[in-house]
N, C-alpha and C positions, 0 to 999 in steps of 0.2 A: 504492500500499500503505499508505494513511494511516491511524495509529492516533492514538487521542484525545491530546491537549497537556494538560499538568500547567500547570495555573493557578493565579496567586497575582496578591493586588494590587500586591505591588513590581513587577510588571511593567509597571505603568501608567507611561507617559514621554510618548511622544510621541504624537500625534495620527494620526486617522486619515488625516487630509492630509498629516503627516509622511511616514506610510508610502508613500505613492506618490510619494515624492523618485525622479527620477530619474536615469540614472548620470550626466547630465551635470550634474546641482547637488552630486552627490555629490562630482567629479571637482573641481570648481569650488571648492568648499568643503573639498577635501584640498589645493590647490596650495601652499597653506603649508608644507605637511610636508615639503618637500623643504627648505628654509630652515633647518625648527627640527632635522632631522638624527636625530628619538626619536619613539615610538610606542611608545612602548612602542609566546545567547539562548536555547526553551521554559522556562518561570519556575517558580519553585519549587512544586510540587502539594501540590493536598490529597491527589493520589493517594500521595504521595510515605508516606505513614501507612498506606498501604495495605500488605498481602502482594503480594512483585512477582509478576508475571505469568510462569509459565515455560513449559510446554506444548510446543506444537509449535516456537516460536522457539530455545525451549532445544536441542529437540533436533537442530535443523536447523543450531546453531553447532558442534554435538558431530560433524560430518561433512565440516566443512573440512579441506584436506590440513596445517593448520598449526593452531596454537593465535591464532586471531585475535581473541582476548581477548571484548569484547562485543559483536563484529560480529554482526550475524543480517540480512545481505542476500543476496540471490543468488551462487551459487557464482561464483566468479572466471571468467573469459575465458578459452578455452584459445589465443585470438590471440595474436599477438606485440606487445606492447604496449609503449611507455615512461611511465613516470610520474617527472614531473618535481616536486621537493619544494625547496623553498627556506626555508631555516632559517638561525640565525645560526652564527655560528664558535664553538665550544668549544674549550678547550684539545686537546691532542692525545690524553690521556687519553679524555676523554670522548665525541669525536669517533669514538675506534675504539671504544667501547661501542655506538655507532649502526650503524657500518659493519660490525659483526661482526652487528648484527640482520638488515640488509639480505641479508647472505650467506644468511642461516636462510630468509628469506621467499624468496628468488631460488632456494634449494636443491626449495623445494615449488612453485613458481610459476616454473620456467625462460623460461617466453616472457615475462615481466612484469621487464622493466628497471628499476632504479631509478637516475634521474640526478638528483644534488645539485648544488643549487647556495646554496653557503657565503658570506657577506656577515656584516659587522660586526653588533653588534647596534641600532647606533643607523640603520641606514641599511634595516635591514627593510620599516619600512612605507614610507619614499620608493619602496623598489622596488616593492613593491607596487603603490603607487599610479602608476607608471610602467607596469607590466605590466598593470596592468588598463584602463589607458586606451588600451594598444595592441590591447586585445582577448586578446591571446593571453598569457596568466597561467599559472603553473607550473599541475600540478592540487591540488599543497599547500602551503602558505605557514605559515610561523609568522606568526601575529596575537598580538593579547592581548584579554585581555577586554574592558578600559575602551572600546575600539571595537567592540566588538560590535553597538549600535545602528546606527553607519553602516556596517559588512557587512551589514548586515538591509535597514538603508534604499538603500543603494546595490546591494542585489544582488549581492553581491560574494562573498558566502557561501553554498554548500550547507546545507539544514537535514539535518540528522543522527539526528534522534531516529529515523528511520524502520530506517535500517541500525545501530542500536543495540539489544539485548536492554532491555527495562525494569529487569530487577534490576540492571542494570549503569548506568542510568542513576541508579537509586532508589541505589544507592551512592555515588554523587560527592556532596561535602560540600556541605549544602543552598543557603550565601552563594557557592559557587564556581558551582553550578547555576545560580543565579540571574544571576549575573554573565555566564555566557557563552549564555544566552539571551536571545532578544525576540521580542515578539511573538506568542508561542506558539512558537516553535521554538526548538532546541537546535544552535548552531552553532560554539562551539567545543570542540574536544573535550580530555578529561583531562590535562591534561599537567605540571603539578607547582602547588602550592599556593604565593603568595607574600605574606609579612608581614614588617613592619621590627622586627629586634631591635636590642636595644644590648645590644652589646659592650664588654667594660673591660679594661683592663689594670692586673692589681692590683698590679705593681712600681711601678709608676709612681706609684698612689694610694697606696702602703705609704712610696714616698722623699716623698710632700709629706705625708704626717700626715694624709690624710683619708679617711674611712670611704667603702668601696667601696659602690656601688649594691646594693640590696635581692637576692637572690638565692633569688627565690619562684615560686610557678608559677600566681600568679592575676595576670592583666593589670590589676587594681585596687589592686594591695598595692607597684606600684613608686612612685618618686621622683613628685613631683606638677612641672608645669614650671617652676614657679618655684625649688622645691626642685632642680630639673635644674641650675637656671641659676646658681643661688646655689653648689652645688658646684661647677661648675668654675671659677665666678669663684675660689672661694678655694684649688681647685687650682691656675689660672693663678699667682695672687700667690704662693703658696707656692713653686714653682715657679721665678719668675722671682726671687726672693730668694735661693734657691739659685744663682745662677748659669746657670743651665739656661733659655737661652734660645732653643733650638731644637724642644723638644717642646709638642704640642699638646693643650691638652684634650680636644678634637673634635677627631678627624681629618676631612680634606675629604670632600665626598660623591662616591662612585664610581659612583652611578648615571647612565647615559645617557653626556654627555660629559664628567660630573665638577662639582665646585665648584656655587657657587648657584645657584637657577634652572636645574635639570638635566631635574628630574623630579617636576613639581609633583606626579604622581598618586602617587608610592608614597614622599614625601620630605616635598616644603613642606605639601602638604595637613592631613598628618595633624597639622601644628601651627596650623592654621585650625578644619579641622573639630572636631576635639578639642575646640574649645570653642562648638559647639552641642549638640543635646540632641534625640535622636529620639523623647523621650516628653513632649518641651514640646507646648505648646498650638500646633497646625498654623499659625495665625496668626502666631507670634511667631519673632523674629529668631534665637532658638536654635535653633528647628527649622529653619529657614530655612538659617542657617549650616549644621548638619548634612547638610542638601542639596547644599549646594552650587549648586544650579540649580533653576528652577522646574520642576514637575512635568510640565509639559508639554516640556522640554530645551531652550526657547529665550529665558530671558533668567537674565542674571547679576545685574543690578542688583537689590539688596534681599538677595541670597544670597551672592555673594563679599563685598558692601563693607558686613555688618552691624558694629555695633559690638564684637561678638564674633568675627568675623575680624578686626577691627582689633589687637582684645587680642592674638592668634595670632601676626599676623604681628609683632605689636610683641615680643613673648617671641622671634620666631625672630631680627631683626633683632637683637638683644644679642649674639647668638654672635657676631656678626662687630664690632659697634661696642665691643665689650668684649675683641675680639681672642682670644675663645675657640676661634673656627675661621678658618682661612686662608679668606681671599674667592675665592679663584680655585682649580682644579683641580690637586689635587696626589696621585698615585698614591701607592697601597701605605703612606701614612702608619703605620696603624696594625697591619700586619703586620710593618715596618720597628721598629715600638716606640717610635715618635715621637709615637702619637696615644694619648690616655689611653682615648676612648671611638669608636667607630665607630656609625652606623647602616646595617645591611644583613639581607640575610633569611639565611635557615639554611643554604643552602650554603657562608657565611662558616666554621661551625663544621667543617663536610668539610674544607676548605684548612686550617683549623689544626691540625685532627686530625693532616692528611698531612703538614703541613712542619713540626710541633712548633717554634714561634716560640720564643725565646729569655726568655720571659716566660710567669708563669701568668696566665692569663683566665678570666672567668665572662663570665655575662648576665643581665638584667635587664630588665623590660618596658619601650616604646616611654612615655618621660614623658604622664604624663595630664594632660589641659586637664577643663576641665568633666565629661567624662569619657573613658574610656579606648577609644581611635581606633587603629583601624589599617585601610588599605588592601588587600582581597585581590587588586588587579589582578595577573594573570598571563598567562605565556604560554599560549598555546592554539593549536596547528595548526587549519587551517581550511582546507575544503576547496573549491575553485574553483566558483561556479556553474554555471559553462557549462563544465567538463571534459567530455571525452567519454568518460571511463572513470568515472563517479561511484561504482559498488561497488569498484571497484578500489582508487580512490582512498582511500575510507572505511574498506575495510578495510585498508589500510594504516596508516592512522592509529587502528586500532582495536588493530591487532597490536604496533604501536612501544607500545601503551598497555596492554598486558596484564599479567598479574602478575610474570611472570619479567624481562620487559623495564623497567617500573617501578621496579622493584627494584634491578636492575642498576643503572640511571638515579641512583636514590638514594643508593646505595653508593657511586658514584664520583660524582656533581657533589653530591647533598649536599640537592637541595632537595627539601620536605616533598612524597610522594604526595599525589593531590586525593581519592580512594576512603577511605571509611571502613575497609574490610576491609584492606587495605593496612597503615593507620597502626595496626590494632589488633592486625596479624601482626610488628611489628616492637618488639620488647620496649623500648626504649632509650626509648620514647612512654609508656610504662606506669612507670618506675621510676627515669630521670635528671632533675633540675630542667630543663635546657636545652630537653631534647625535650618536658615536660611543658607547660611557659612555652610552646613552639611551637607544641603539640597546642591550648593553650587560645588562644593568639594567632590561631592560624588559624581557631578554631571561631567566635571573636568579631568576624574582621574583617566590613569591610563593601565593599560593590564602589564605584566611582570615580561620581559623578553623571551620570545617566542622560540623553546626550543625543546626540542623530546628528550635531551639529557638535561634537563634544567633540575632535576634530581643531584645531577653528579655537579653541576654548577653551585646549585644553592649549599651545596655539602661542603664544598671546596671554599667556598668565599666565607662562612659566617669565621670559621678559625683566624681565616685572615684579617678580617675585622677586627677581633679580638684582639689579635696583636700588635695590629696599629694603635688602638687603643690603648695598650699598655706601654706605647710608644716605639713600637716597631717605624720603619724609613715607610710612609706613602709609595713611593714612587715605585721602590724596588720591590715592597710587599706586593703590590699590586701586577707589574711587569713576573713576577715568579708566579703570581696565582694565574695569571693568565695563561702562564705557558703550560700550567700544569691542568688548566679547566682545557685547554685545547686536545691536551691529550687522553684526556675523561672524552671527551666528546669524537674522536676520532674513531672509537667502535661501531656507531651511528651512521657513519660515511657508506 
């Protein structure tokens, strides 16, 4: 039941030869993932500008026993089956939202049992690798959009476009749709939109007598990287002069396992790729810095180690050499009131609203380099390509992504929905600075560098970032890392 795919030159990445990579190579390429403990495709269409197709598919969707969201596949089996879903562990109140959704699904389809496996976030992709290697993976697994090329090339994920209404697919933010697509197929269902915000503690800035970051709705109107570092330096010096030796200007990163080098995709790469320029000449180092990897996805040299990339990493290094941020993982510094600034996603705001910390806070854009840059790498459930129940697995994912469940998830966890209609239906995104800025950051976000070997790249660059934070020379470290990554990517040629 194939339908025409949406096409865009942004989907260009791997060569035809790479598309034929077998599972053995994929697994060999992801073997290093187990040590890293953190992992975190149909491309943007010309058809997205057309009126959504409704007709028979839309009429069919209304005939299911439950609101299955954008699902447009066959009616689900009446035979007893078990669907296995591996996802990250959330706090209890968030788990409860999903557990309630399963009850509703099972009430409509009592023959379908949903069996969950909840694992720590940093273990998700390691577990996926183990399951895929065993030949018996869960029907649905939580993935991430930066690894969609690998899921495609390794035949890990089921193409989902034929299971969803066209109007549902067109409702997904364009950049998120691109990130979740590869080679004309859509693989990662719309779960949430991720981008990095700069949260700040007003009380600490007031105590030090330093102006707070700009509270704007334009991602281009925040601090530059240089202004950011200067402000943090001033803040630190004034706090220390007052005898405050425990407050940090920048709290420790909490992505992945925390601290420097824990999540290059969503944190440290922002410092590097923001020094690039997508509108520069395609042969220039500025353009290559923005890409992060060659257009065939197989070379880091000349992309990761450019003069612009070195400048970005040198800026990042100052956070630690100037003692503006702790050089190790330290949890909860910002919410505990001992970190003046914290970088994380929109769901931080939800926790701050709910927990009501003992300080006033605000939000500002991530510091910009040559451009304002944000990586939109996000969680996305994928359906295992070899599931014996493809329609049922796709329907479960679609159900969890229907309007009601996504709004419940947003209100509980706080991460921004992926679909345009849902964002437009939430009042705060239209009239509050924090949320207007969030919408702007989400709309301007860019995908991670497109490479079937992003597992290898990601796992190789994280320890290099940590070494740079601890004083390693940015230029020599990046050049060595680029050479090493080239070698790791060679197996995909």
